[in-house]
N, C-alpha and C positions, 0 to 999 in steps of 0.2 A: 490569376486566382479565380478565374471565372468558374462558377459551379461549386466552389468550396464554401461551406458554411462558415459564418463568422463565429469565433469562439471568444467568450468573455470569461476571464479567469479572475475569481475573487480570492485574494490571498496569494498573489503571484510570487512573493519573495520567500516563501517557506520551503521546507525540505522537499516537498513534492510539487508545489505550485510552480516553482521556477523551471522544473523539468517539463511540466505540461506546457508552459509558455514557449519554451524553445522547441519542443517537439511540434507544436502547432505552427510556429514560424517556419520550421524546416519542411513541414508538410504542405505549406503554401496556403494555409487557412488565414484569412484576415483575422488578426489577433489583437484583442483588447484586454487590458488588465485594470482592475480596480484596487487601488492601494490607499492606505492611510497616510503614508509618507512617501517621499521620493528619495530613497537612500543613495541613489546614483543615477547618472544619466543613462536611461534606457533608450537606445536609438533604433531598435527594430520594432518591438511591439508598440502600439499606440497607447499612451497613458490616458485612461478615461478621466481620472481625477486624482489629485493628491490630497483631497479633503478628507474629513472624517464623517462618513455617512452614518449617522447614528439613528436616524428615523426612517420609517418606511417611505415617506414622501421624498426625503433627500435621496434615498437609494434609487427610487424610481426615476427621479429627475436625472441622476447620474447616468442611468441606463439610456434615457431618452436623449441626453446630450451626446451620447456616443452613437446614436442612430439605432438603438435597440428598442423596438416597440413591442416585439413579440418574442417570448422565450420559446423556441422550438423544442428544446429538450434540456432537462436539468440533471446534472451529475452532482449529487450531494457529496459532501466531504466525508468520505468513509475511508477507502483505500487501505483496508486491513482485512481481517478475517470476516467471513460472511456473518453479519449480525443476526441473520435468521437461521443460522446453522452453527450453534456454538453451545458449549457447556462450560463457559468461563466462570471463574470465581471473582469475588470482589478483590481489588477495586475496578477490575476490567468489566465485570458483569454490568454494573450500573451504566457505564459508558455505552456498552453495546445495546442495552435496553433502550437508552435514550435515542440512539441512532435508529433502532428498529421502529420506535414511535414516529420518528420523522418519516420513515418509509411509509408507514400506514397513512399519515396525513397526505403525503404526496399522492398516493394511490387513491385515497378517498376524494381528493379534490380534482382528480383527473389530470394532474400535471404530467406531461410526457417526461419520461425519466430513463436513465441507465445507471445501474449500480456497478461500481468497480470493486471487485473482491481480489485484492492483491496479496493477501496473506502476510508473508514475512519479508520486510525490507532487509536487504543485505547489510545496510548501515547499522541496524539494530540487532539483527539476529545472527549474522554470519561473520562480520568482521572480528568478533570475539568468540565465535562458536558458542553463543548463548551463555556466556559467563558474565557474572556481575562484577563491576568495578575494574574491568580491563578493556582496552580498546584495540587489541590485536590478538590473533589466535595464540593460545598457550603453547608452549614448547616442552613443558615438563609434565604437568598434571591437569586433568580436566574433570569437571563435575558434570555428570550426565543425568538429566531428570528421567526418572523411570528406568525402563530397560534400554532406551535409546533406539528402539525398533519401530517407532511410530513415524509415518511419513509426514514431512513438512514441505511447504512450497515457498521457495525463495526467489526473489527478484530484485534487481537493482532499481534504485529510485529513478535513474534515467530511463530504464526500460518501462517503468510504470508510466512515465510521460508519453513514450512512444505508443504503448498499447491504449492509453486513454484517448489519444487523438485518432488512432485507428478506429476505436469504437465510436467516436464522434462522427466520423465519416462513413460509418457503416449503418445503413437503415435497418439492418437485421437485428441490431441491438436495442431498438426502440422498445421500451417497457420490459426490458430484461436485465439480468445481472450478468456481467462479464467476469469470468473466473480466470485468473492468471495462475495456472499451475503448469509450468513449463516442463516438458519431459526430462530434460537433463538436470533440472533443479528441483525435482520432486523426490526428495531423498530423506532417509532417516538420519538422525544425528550420528549414529554409528557409521553410516556410509560416508558422511562428511568428514568425520574424524579419521577414517581410513584414508581418504584422499589426502588430507593434511599430513598424516604420518608418512605417506609415500613421498610427498614433496620435501619434507624436512629430513627424511632418512632416519627416523627414529620412532619408537613407540612411546605413546604417552601413558602415564599412570592414569587409569580410568576409575573414577569413584562414582558409582551409581547411587543416586539419591532417591529413596522411596517417596511416593506421593505424600505420605503423611508428613514427612520432614519438609517437603517443598511447601505444603500448605501452612505449616507452622512458620516457616521462614517468611512467607508472604505476609502473614499477620504481624510479624515482629519488625520487618523492615519498614523504613520510612520511604516516602515518595522521593525520587521516581523509581527506586529499585524495586519496591513492592509491586509497582505497576508492570515493570518490565518482566519481573519473575512470573507474575500472573499471566502475561502474554505468552511467555515461554511454556508455562504449564498448560495453557489452553491448546497450543499446537502440539507440544512434544509428549504430553501425557494423555490429555483428553482426546487428541486426534481431531481437532476442529478443522483441519485442512483435508480430511479424508471423508469424502461423500460422493454420491452419484449425481451426475448432471441430469437435470430435467430439461430436455430440449424445448419444452413449451415455455420455459421462463429463464433458461440459462444459456450462456454461450461460453464455450471453452476457447480462450484466446489463442492457444497454440494451434488449434484446429481451424479457427476462423482466419488467422493471419499467419500462415506458415512461412510467408516471405520475410517476416521480421527476423533479423539476426540479433538474438539476445545474448547477453553475457551469461555464460554458464557458471555454476558454482566452482567448477575446476579452474576456469579462467580467472574468476574473481580472486581466488586465494593466491594466485601467483604474485600479486602486488605485495604480499607480506613476506616474500622470500628474501 
C-alpha cells in the first residue's frame, strides 16, 4: 500500500458508502470508516469507532485516534446531479441549494476538495425505467416524461465507488468536479426503452407525459415519490445532465479513466430478463 493515500469514509454502510469502501480496499488504499453502529463484523476496512460522534470535538478526536491529523482532500456527500448546473424544482431544489452552499463554504475556507457528479444511479433511475411504484422494468406500458429525447447519464452504484477512488488517487481532480457521464450510458429514455423492447421481444405502450402534468404530480405526491419524480424531471425534461465540460474546473471520468470497465445500461438490463 506504499504511496496510496489513506481514505476515511463517513457513512460507510449506506447505498453508496459501502461501494466506496470496497472500491478503496480493492485499490489498495489504507481504508478507514466512521460509523455510528457496528451492524456486522467488518474484517477488511479498519473501524475508526462505533461511537456516536455528535460534537465537533468528538469527531476530531475520532479522526486523531485513527491517525488522521490532516485532511488532504474532502469529498462532500453529493453523488448526484451537479448542484451548480441544475434547473430542478422542489423538493429537490432546496436540497441542491443546500449542497451548493456547502460547496461555497468549502471553497471560501480553502479546503481542498473534489466534487463527484454521478447523475442517475441505476438503482433509482434504471431498474424501473424511471417509473414510480415499481421495482423492475415494465413489460406492457411505460410513462415517459416529456418527449423522451433528453439525454441522461446512468451509472451503477458499484461503479460510483470505483470512480470515486480513481478520483481520490488522481491529483488532477484536486479542486475540481468529476463528472460521470459514461459514453454507453449517456442515453435518452427513448433509447433505453428501445433497448429494453429488443431484449423482451415486444413493444411497450408509450404514454408521453407533458411537463405541466409532471409538475402537478410532483406537487400532489407524498415523499419519497415526489422527490423521485422531481429528480426524474430534472434529468429527463430539464436536461440537467446535458452541459459542456469546463477543463479548468471539471474532469470527465470516462476520459480520465478509460481503463475502468463499467457496467453499461445494456448489460444492466439483462438481469431483469
